[in-house]
C-alpha positions as CSV (number, residue, x, y, z in Angstrom):
1,M,19.6,-45.9,30.3
2,P,23.2,-46.1,31.5
3,Q,25.9,-45.9,28.9
4,S,29.6,-46.8,29.3
5,L,32.0,-44.0,28.4
6,I,35.8,-44.3,28.1
7,V,38.0,-41.9,30.1
8,S,41.0,-40.7,28.0
9,S,44.5,-40.5,29.5
10,R,43.8,-36.8,30.0
11,G,40.6,-37.5,32.0
12,Q,38.3,-36.6,29.2
13,V,35.0,-38.3,28.2
14,T,33.0,-37.9,25.0
15,L,29.2,-37.4,25.5
16,P,27.2,-39.5,23.1
17,A,25.9,-37.5,20.1
18,A,22.3,-38.4,20.8
19,T,22.6,-37.2,24.4
20,R,24.2,-33.9,23.3
21,K,21.5,-33.4,20.7
22,R,18.7,-34.1,23.1
23,L,20.1,-31.8,25.7
24,G,21.2,-29.1,23.2
25,I,24.8,-29.3,24.2
26,K,27.2,-28.0,21.5
27,G,31.0,-27.8,21.3
28,G,32.3,-25.1,23.6
29,D,29.1,-25.1,25.8
30,V,29.4,-25.3,29.6
31,V,28.5,-28.4,31.4
32,I,28.1,-28.5,35.2
33,M,29.5,-31.5,37.1
34,E,28.3,-32.5,40.5
35,D,30.3,-35.0,42.6
36,R,27.7,-36.9,44.6
37,G,29.9,-39.3,46.4
38,S,29.7,-42.5,44.4
39,E,28.1,-40.7,41.4
40,I,29.0,-38.0,38.9
41,V,26.1,-35.9,37.5
42,L,26.5,-33.8,34.4
43,K,24.0,-31.1,33.5
44,P,23.9,-28.5,30.7
45,G,25.1,-25.2,32.1
46,L,24.4,-21.6,31.4
47,L,26.8,-18.6,31.2
48,L,25.5,-15.2,32.1
49,E,27.3,-12.1,31.1
50,I,27.9,-9.9,34.1
51,Q,28.4,-6.2,33.6
52,H,30.4,-4.2,36.1
53,Y,29.3,-0.7,36.9
54,G,31.8,2.0,37.9
55,D,31.3,4.3,40.9
56,D,30.7,7.3,38.6
57,Q,27.9,5.5,36.8
58,I,26.3,4.4,40.1
59,A,26.6,8.0,41.4
60,Q,24.8,9.3,38.3
61,W,22.0,6.8,38.8
62,D,21.6,7.9,42.4
63,A,21.5,11.5,41.3
64,D,19.0,10.8,38.6
65,D,16.7,9.0,41.1
66,K,16.9,11.6,43.8
67,L,13.5,13.0,44.8
68,E,12.6,16.6,45.5
69,E,11.8,17.0,49.2
70,Q,8.1,17.6,48.6
71,E,7.8,14.5,46.4
72,R,9.7,12.4,49.1
73,R,7.3,13.6,51.8
74,R,4.2,12.9,49.7
75,I,5.4,9.3,49.1
76,L,6.3,8.8,52.8
77,D,2.9,10.1,53.8
78,A,1.2,7.7,51.4
79,V,3.0,4.6,52.7
80,T,3.2,5.5,56.4
81,P,0.4,4.0,58.5
82,S,-1.9,6.5,60.2
83,K,-2.0,6.5,64.0
């Protein structure tokens, strides 16, 4: 059901408490806004923590994953179609 919200002089609106509770939106949470021409759509958002890995760490993973030549050939032979 549509609800009327008042826009403050700073461009802010307050989401009704019942709506926040139903959608699980709490103070400090992220809300995604979509401008759809004549409509504004708000949706609860989600923040994901992104971890950046350094070149040294990536190089170590590559070294740890490196196969011995015999093992590499065995795997290639197992997945390469026969003629």
